[in-house]
Structure formats: C-alpha cells, structure tokens
N, C-alpha and C positions, 0 to 999 in steps of 0.2 A: 405408309401414307396413301390416301384416295384421292382421286382427282376432285375437285371442286365441280358442282353442277354448272353447265354451260358448254360452249363449242371453241375447242380450242385446235390450234395449228400443230400437226404433228409430224410434219416431214413434208416431202415433196415425191413424186414417182417421176421418175425419168424416163422418158419415152423415146425410142429409137426406131420403132416399126410403124409408127402413126397410129397404135391400138393399144389397149390396155386390157388385160386379161385379171379378173380377181378370183381368187379360188384357193381351197386349202391344197398347199403343195403335195399331201401326200396323194392326190389323186394321179399326179402326173405319172406317177410309177406305173400305172395300169395302161400308159400308152407310151410304147417302147420308140415309136416314132417321134417323141419329141426329146429322147436321150440323145440322139445324135445332131451335134451341130452343123453338121453338112446338109440335113435336111431342114434347116431353118427356112429357108425361102418356101418350101412347099408349105410348111406350118403356116405361113404369112398369107400365101395364096388360099388356103383352105380358110380363111376368115373373111371373106368376101361378104356373105349375108350377116351383117351387124346391124345393131346390137343382138346378140343372142347367148343362147347356152352353148358352152363348149369345152370339153374336157374336164366336166366337173366344176366347173364354174361361169363364169359371165364374162362376155368380152364386147367392146366398143371401139369403136375409132374415138380419137379425139378431135377438138376442133382445129387445131391449127396442125395438127401431125407431130413431128418431133419437139421434144423441149421437156420442161421440167414444169409440172403442175401441182399445185398445192392440194394438201389432204389436211380435211379437219376431221375429229372425232367429237361428237358430242356425246355427254355424260349426263344421267339422271341425278338426282338428289343423293342416291347411295354409292356415286361413284361408278356406275356401271355403263360401259358405253351403250348407246340408242341409236348412232348414226354413223356412218362414214361417208364424206363427202369428197369428191375429187373435183376441183374446179377446172373445167377445160375451156373455158372463155379468155383466161390470160395464163401467163408463165406465172412462177412462184417470184414473190417482192419482198424487199425488206419488212415491209409492215405486216406480211404473215408471219415471219419470223420472231417478230416480237408479241404475236399473240400464243407463244407456248402455253403448257400445260399448267395450270395452278393447283396446288394441293392444298386440302384442309390440314391443320395443324395438328 
C-alpha cells in the first residue's frame, strides 16, 4: 500500500537537550566522541552555533526547549515523501495523532 498524497502526522520527536539533529545514523560511526555517553555534555556544548550542519546532518535548537514536537511527512501522488516537518511552535496534541497516514486501497 502506498500513502495517499497529502501531509500526515507520523509521530513526535522527543527532545531532552533543547536541540534536534537530523541525519543518517551511519555517519555517527565516524565520530567516536559520540559513542561515549559520558561525553554527552561536551557534545551539547559543541552545538552552540546553530542552526547548522554537524556530524553529517543538520542541527537546530527547538522553540521551547525540551518536549515532544509533532512531525509531519508530505507525500506526492506516487506516495513518495517530499517533505519532513517538525513543528517547534507547540507540543504534540491529540489533533496531531488524528491525522495519521492514509493509504490508497
């Protein structure tokens, strides 16, 4: 089944560091400083010049800091994703969850 054309809620991004990184996780393997949880604070401090490109992805602060932010994906008429949105101006709501992906029969 392919998704119908449109914009649909796909979940939430949980934030505990006040920032979001979006990238392919395979690039993290090239950064051993990210493999050690004891260096987490150093990693966060390295993210001061945001938004920007870091570790093979993009990173930005969120609007309110920590929380759950709604994520939407838009699909074209062939069911291919065309856009990923994270809404940083509010937290995830019940209304978001009602807008899940619809599929063509």
